[in-house]
Phi, psi and omega in degrees: 000141180299129181271114184285312187296133177065019177287171182231169178301314181300316180294323178296315181293323175298318180294324177296315180295328180277358181075019182272340182206146171250166178298318181297318178296319180300312180298316180300320182290323176291320177298324178294323177293319177300315180298322185283325192241344187284343176300333179269322184276326180063048185257339189250121177284317182202140171269154179283114182294344181259007187300316181292318178299317179297321179295320179296322177295322178293325177296321177296317179296321179296319180297329182275326186209013179087198183300136180273348181180177185293343177244029183307121174072010185273119179286125183249134173265120189249124176302137189277034164244012175255125185294140172228134184294334188252004179217152175297155176235109191253346188054024178078011187245134174300335180293341178246015181303131180083354182290125178233121182283346181064029176209157175267140168303154181304317181293329176292321174302316179299317180297313181295319179296333179276358176100005183286157174245122173284105185276329183196159173250136193252159181291158178209162171293131192313126184060016181064025190279337183216195196238019182249355179062063174239132180221157176285340177288323189227339184093208185271125170276142182253156180276122184294345177273340180201101187291356174269356182247160173282165176267017190079189180174174015274350183275038187289334176295315176298316181297310181297319182294320178294316180301325181270008177063049173269349180194178185268318179219170181212169177240132171238172171233158190213115175251326176231309180219002212285344169271316189283331179297307177291333174297317178296315187283341187239019174060052183233171166260129176231129182249119170262105182288165169309135179301126181100353177281326178248129182297138175261006182293123182091005173254128181301121187279156173243297178211106192295336176299329186243347184294140166203154171255157180195171184274152172227141182198168179281342178229155177298317182303314181292324176297321180291323177300321178289319178301319177306323184281318188270345180274068180243147181289132179246104184295344181264006177249105183292350180267003177296154179305132177299320177261066182289109179216141180204157177298162175304318175210131175291345178298336181293349185253014175279087186253119181299328177258036186296345178269342186296127178080002183271150178250120185240127179272118180272111185276088189290340175293346180263013174252138178279159182236004182266172180303321183294341182270350188298319179301318179292315182299323180296317178294318180295323178302317179295319181295317180296321177297322178295323178296316178296319179296333179273003174103007179273150172259124180262127183246116179296132177240120183247019179304139182283068176258123184251122184297318180296322178296321178300317180291314189275335188237352181239316183302140183253019187298317181282330179294329184265346188302309183301314184290309187284317178291319179298318179296322177298309182298314184292339181294342180268353180057229183287349180290333180267138181292336175225151185237004182196167175298322178304314182292325176297313180296318180294328182291331185072004184266067178203164177289139180303330185294339181263356186300315183295320177294322176296317179295318179296315179298327181292340178270356184247153174202181187280354181267354185284141177304326180296326178296315178297321178298318179296322178294324177293318177297321178301314179297323178295318179294320177302314180295320180297315182295314177300320179299317178297314181299319182285312184299319182269000181055052185262148173271336179189162167260144180228151182185164174290142178296320175238137180284338173229166186298155174307142194284162174288156175301133181097344177259180177239153181296143180227147172058045173275150185249008187291346185294337181298314177291323184293314184284332177277333187081007181279157182285151177211148177232136171251132172234158181288130177269342182144194184235152172285175177295132180302151174215191186301321184264343180237087190297336174242011181098171179260130180296148176233132183257141174259128180254140177237129181240135183231190180287158178305134178063019175258044174304323183300315180296319179294322179299318178299318179294312183296317180292319178300318179293315180301314183291332178286322189257322179048055185270351182301127174223140177285152173301152178289126185303320182295338179282344179272000000 
């Protein structure tokens, strides 16, 4: 019998050709898992009521001519800030409940054209504003490896659902940490592409200078298969990379010996030194040793780059929110239930935890001197990072995505390192580095993510590194079913 849990795109397509599974059967089995386990995880805002019908149509097409595309019949978990023509897009907020743009985001069009089925839309931290995945639409999503912890965020619904095998691959968005945080916390691969490589048209914006969408999956290979599909040039998105260039297929860079001969800069300022950091540091020590054993040269980097300073003094996410999010809402006129941050705050239909950030963002705009100062600092950081990579002849910088474990429910994330990729706009990949020692609430331990950051548009180089590390370590483990 076809084994659903921990399957991959390649295995599914092999099973389809062998007559062991149909797309409709695959979708039904994933829907059954959502029904059985999501009451505890709280990861799915809505399932696609047409998913089975769409799957049956794909089965008919397969019978007539084989696979319709590289993602034929593959169930995708979509973060609910990506527009879908046939389902509401709420960004996790009661203030947008029932809102339907009646169009697909460009990346959703790419997925559907490749044969994918949007099986469900997943929870997020409301409006993607923070990192614990709490929304007024659904509440708190839990981490399937430790139900006392959050799944990271803001794309934590996608992360938790993928970890628990509710779908095959997923889509997250990332303005500061939001793809890589749940990838780290949920033992996944998450790719934050170079800003402008993946179209943001039809994705509810936060801060367009830093926004990007990207793939999340249980394996590097599956994340890369999704990147191949969604990294298409969109002539109607003015924010696409001016120098839009990409390999014919990123799959060509899945190199088992991808670490051999590579020089990796270990950014030691992004490692914690306190007692609370020891569980992460222990996992990272093992991961770094594995990299050396696989043929990589590790180069210590002691540059004074401070992650908290990047978030608080360089990132423009709150400065751009009012303008970019407001323009998006107002573009729908009367079709949108709210048209501004003011209206969201007045409605009261949001989680209390985001109110202060909304108020703060409402006091900021693009005309302020501080915004210009942050953009200058951003340019300086971009030059500094490129300078380090060139001077040390490095293929990437590496560090833990979080200096301490993903936080407990009710707390907030601390010491995350994702801002370096976010403020520079450079690509980054998180892969699982391993697990902490098991305890009462985490029966196989808490996942810890390793982040790799590279040069602009060098997704291919990062993919080779990430795949090489994954194949060397093979640390991915599914959550224990009894714990769900």
